[in-house]
N, C-alpha and C positions, 0 to 999 in steps of 0.2 A: 691877504691877511697874515699876520705873523702868528704861526701856530703856537709859539712859546709865549705869546702876550698874556698878561694877567686875565684879560677878558676871555681869551680862548681856553685857558687853564680852568677858569671858573665854569665856563660853558660845558666843557667836558666832564669836569669833576663833580659839580653839584648834582647831575642826574644819577651818577654812580653812588654818590653820598646818600642821596634819598632812596636808591635801590638797596643799599646795605642797611639803611634804617628800617625800611619796610621788611627785609629779610630778617632782621634781628628782632623785629616785633614778634615774629614767629618763634624765635629763639627764647625771648623773654616769656612770652605767654605760655609756651609748652612748659617751661621750667617752673613758672608760677602756678599753672594749673596742677601740675604733677606734685609740686611741693605741698599742695594741699590735699593730695591723695594719700601720700605717705613717703618716708624717707627712703624705703626700698625702691619705690617706683622712681623717685627723684635721682637716686644714684644709678639704677639700671638705665635710665634714659640717656645718662651721660655716656655710659659704656656703649650702649646701642647706637646712640647718635654719632659718636666719634668713629666707631667701626664703620658705619655706613658712609660717613664723610671721607674715610680713608680710601675706600673703594671708588667712590664718586670722583675723587681726585685723579683717577686714572683718565677718565673722561674729560675732566676739567683741564688736565694737562695737555691733552691732545688739542683741546680747543685753544689753548694758549699759543701753541705752534701755529695753528691757522690764524689766530689774531695777529701774531707778529708778521706773518707773510702778507696778510690783508693790509695791515698798517704800512708795510713797505711798499706794496703796490699803490696804495691810496697816496703815499707821499710822492711816488713817481708819476702819479696821475695816470697810471696804467689800469683803468677802471675794468676793462674788459676781462682781465685776469683774475678778478676777485671772485666772480661767479664759479669758476671751476674749483677754486680753493673751498668755497662754502659748500657746494654741491657734493663734492666728493668727501668733504669732512662730515657732512650729515650722514652719508652712507656708511662710512668707516665707524663712526661713533654708535650708530644704530646696531650694527653687527657686534661690536664689542659689548654693547649693553645686553645683548642676548647671551653671549658667552658668560659674562659676569653674573648675570641672574642665575643661570643654571649652576655655576660653581658655588654661588652663594647658598642657594637652597640646599644642596647637598653638604656643603662644608661648614656653614655657620654653627650648627648645633654641637659639632665635634670640637671646633675651635673654642667656643665659649666654655664648654664643659671642661676643657683642659686649663683655660686661663682664669676663670672665675672661681673663687674659693666659696662664696656664700651660695647655698642652694636657692635662697629666695631671690637674690639679685640675678642669678643665672636664668631662672624661670621667667622673670619679668623681662630681661633683656631679650630672650627668645620670643616672648609674646609680642614685643615691639618690633623686632626685625622680621618676624614672619610676614607682616604686612608692609614694612618699610621698604623692603627689597624691590617691590613692584615699581617703586619710584625710579629705578635705574633707566627704564625704558624712556621715561619723559625727561628726567634730568640731563641725560647724556645728550639729548637733542637740543634742549634748552641752551646749553653752554656754547653750542655752535653758533646759535643765533646771538648769544652774548658776544662771542668773538667777532662776529660780523659787525655788529653796531658799535663796538668799542673800536675796532680797527679803522671803520670809516668815520670815526669821531661823531657819530649821531646817537648819543647815549640817552636821550630823552626818553625813547620808547621803553628803556629797561626800567625806568622809574615807574611808569604805569604797570608794566608787567609785575613788578615786585609789589606794588600796592594791591593789585589783584590777588597775588599769591597770599600776602599777609592777611587780607580781609577774609579770603576763603579759609585759610587755615585757622584763624581765630573763631570763625562761625562753627566750623566742624569740630574744633577742639572743645568748645562749649557744649555742643550737642552730644558728641560721642564719649568724651571723657567722663562727664558727670551725668549723662542720660537725661538731658533736658528736653522738653517739648516732645515727650513720647519716644525718643530715641533710646536705644539700648545703652546702658551704662557700661562702657567698655574699659575704662581706666587707661592703662598705658597703651593697650592695643588701639584705642581710639586716637591717640596721638600719632601713631604710626599711619593709620588710614587717613587721617586729616592731612598729613603731609604730602601723601600721595595725590589726593584729590586736588590740592593746591597746585601741584606740579602739573597736572593735566590742564588745569584752567590757564596757567601760564603759557604752556605750549599753544593752546588754541588761540590765545591773544597774539602771540608772537607770529604765528603763521598768518592770521588775519592782517596783521599790521604790514607784514612783508608783501603780501599780495596786493593790498589796497592803498598803502601809504608809502611804499618804497618804489623807487625807479628800478624795477626788475630788468628792464632792457638794458640800461646803462651798465649795470654790474653783471648781467647774465645770470641772475638768480633763478634756480629751478629749472634752468635750460639744460637738463641732464640728458645727454645723448649716449654716453658711454662711460664705463669706469676708467678713470685716467690714473693708472697705477703710478706713473711718474709724479702726478701732483700729490697723491697720497704719500708717496715716499719722501717728497719734499717736505710735506708737513711733518712726517715722522722724524725726518732728520733733525728737525728743530725740536720737536715735541717729546721725542722718546726719552730724553734726559730730564725734561720737565715732568713727564709722567712718572718716571722712577722718583724723581726729587720730591714731588708732592706726595706720592704714595708713601715713601720712606718717612717723610716729615710727619704726616698725620698718623701714620702707624706707630711712630715713636710717641707721639701724643696719646695715642690709644694705649700704649704701654704705660705711660704716666698714670692713666686712670686705673689700669690694672694693678700697678704697684700700690696706688692709694687705696684701692678696694681691699688690699691685703691688710691695711691698717684698720679696717672696720667699716660698717655701714655709715656711721656718722661722719668720719672724714671724707667719705666718698660723696655724701650728700652736700657737705660743705664745699667740696671741690666743684660739684656741678654748679652751685650758686656763683662760686668764683669764676668759673668758666663763662657762664652766661653774662656776667657783668664785664669780663674781660673782653669778650668778642664785641660787646656793645661799645665799650670804650676804644676798641681798635678802629672803628669806623672812619674817623677822619684820616688816619694814616693809610688805611687800606684803600680808600678812595683815591687818595693822592698818589699812591703807589701804582694803581692801575693806570692812572693818567700818565705817570712817568714812563711805565711800559710801553704804551702805544705811542707817546710823543717822542720818545727816544728813537723808536723804530721809524716814525715818520720823519724826524730830523735827519737820520742817516740816509733814508730814501731820498731825501731832497738835497743830499750832499752837503749837510752842514754838521759834520761830525765834530768840528771844533767847539760847537755850542753845547754838547751833551753834558759835560761835567758841570759847567757854570749853571746849566738849567737844573740839574739834580740838586745842586747846593741851594738853589733859590726855592725849590719845592721843600727841602728839608726845613728851611727857615719858616716857611709858611705853616708846615705841620707843627713845629714847636710852639708857634703862636696860638694855634688852635688847641693843642692838647694841654698846655700848661693849666688854664682855668679849669678844665675837667679834672686834672689831677688834684688840684687844691679842693675842689668841691667833694670829690669822692673820698679823698683821704680824711677830710675833716668830718664827714657825716656818713660813715660806712653803715651805721644801724638803719639810716633812712633808706638806703638802697637795698639792704637785706630784707626789709619788711615787704618789698615788692614780691619776693619769693616765698616767704613763709611767715606764719603767725606765731611759730613756736620761739618763745623768748630764749631757751637755752640754745637753740640752733642759730639764731641771730647773733648771740654772744659769741658762739663758736666761729662764726663767719668773719667777724671784725678783723683779725690779724690777716687772713687771706685777702680780704677786700683792700686792705691798706697796701699789701705788697703788690696787688694787681694795679692799683692806682699809679704807683711809681713806675711799675714795669711798662706801662703803655707808652711812655715817652721814648723809652729804648726801642719799643716794638715799632713805633711810628718811623723813627729815623732809620733803623735797621732794614725795615721793609721796603722803604722808598729806595734806599741805596742798592739793596738786593734786586729789586725790580728793574732798576737801571741796568744792571748786569744782564738780566734776562732780555731786556729790550734791545740790546746790542746784537742779539741773535746767537751769542756764544753760550748756548745752553749746557754744553759739556762742562765748562768751567763753573757755571752756576750750580751744576749738580755735584761737582767736586767740593765746592765750597760748602754746600748743604750737608753732604755726607760727612765731611770733617767736623762741622759744627755739632751735628747730631751725635757723633761719638762722644764728645765732651758732655753734651746735654744729658744723654741717657746714663752716662757714668755718674753724673752728679745726682740724678733722680733716684737711681738704684742704690747708691750709697746712703742718702738721706731718708729713703722710705724703707729699705729693706736691711741693708747691712748695719746701719746705725740709725734706727728709727727716731725721727725727730718730729717736731710739730709740724702739721701739715702746711703751715705758712713758710716754714724753712724749705720744704720740698718744693713749693711755688716760686722760691728765688731762682730756680732753674731757669726761669724766663730771662733773667739778667745774663745768665751764662750764654743762652742761645742768641739773643740779639746783639749783645756786644761782640761776640765772635763773628757772627754772619755779616753784620754791619761793617766791622773792621776789615775783614777779608774782602768784602765787596768794594769798599772804597779803595783799598790798596790795588785791586785789579783794574778798577776804572782809571786810576792814575798811572799804572805801570804796565797793564795788559796790552795785548796786540789786537784788541777788538776793532781798532780803526782799520785793519787790514782785511777784515773778514767781509766776504760777499755772500749774499743769500738771494 
């Protein structure tokens, strides 16, 4: 079977797409529920959520290195080498989660106190993160399973796990945020607890599926005999720059929210609604970019390097066809989408300019994300990191100027997304055309 056929692209992409939809149901429901608790809680959940996400990206970045290696071995049909990558990846990420949990418990109150100007937003952020940090133990393991199933192109399992996560999160959000059916009314703390419970359920399902529905003998899964430092270092050689890249990227986005918070509680609430819609609209491009990442690695492993750039161009074309109808819909009816998150008429009106900027930005996001994931898929993660770092320099400079130096409307600050995706996509495409990735062996 041709791994780059439209049928295979669809086979790999649609479970990832459904997975992202399910995960973003969590994002939307959390924001919608907290939007009905209060603007402070709505804004604080954005800061707390992005802070958690930035640290989570350390574990996710490591799993991406494992995914690239698994995809390469899968393309080579060297299946017996997949197990050691997976098994040692699990061990490493679990140990890292313990370290990060300890550092977070000690450091988060001091970091938030220094960065957040509003006492109300600070207290609400801490209330959320006090519970949310327990999720590191489970989410760091979950992403290694994700790396395995994306790498071997068996992504359907991820859809079911994501649906379970979404359903669990929604149920416990409803019970714990509002105190329904005799449960305590915990507000923003309930949102943090619900997310952790959802991650536990996801992990239990992934372990069950791997034991009872996956050919563990073929891949050597859970056949852990000893720590293979060489395997861990091989994953780290690929992933260390991805880990730094993702951490710096999301940390920069965290600073975006901190700068917005300095503009006031209302702009922060508007930004959280914009963030929720933006992440939802990113789903088609994100799903296709994950497919590009693993199929580029599989193509190179199969000795078909000359097909990489034409394949990426074809995926970009598919993404544009999928995203343009969404752009038209959300740009034309922003109030309709804002009402998902709040009943406050003045807040809905304030959201409209941001939601229109987000609508247009997502097409740049889809294209830039796909091209950049093509770079990561080649295995040259140092170059990917350099591109990201340079891009973030210009991105953060724009945000700082428009939010702090010369305070503008929050929608103007959000136009930083154009700066980010145009630069990262342009540099990524230049590298794919001119770089030395064809000579790299991993």
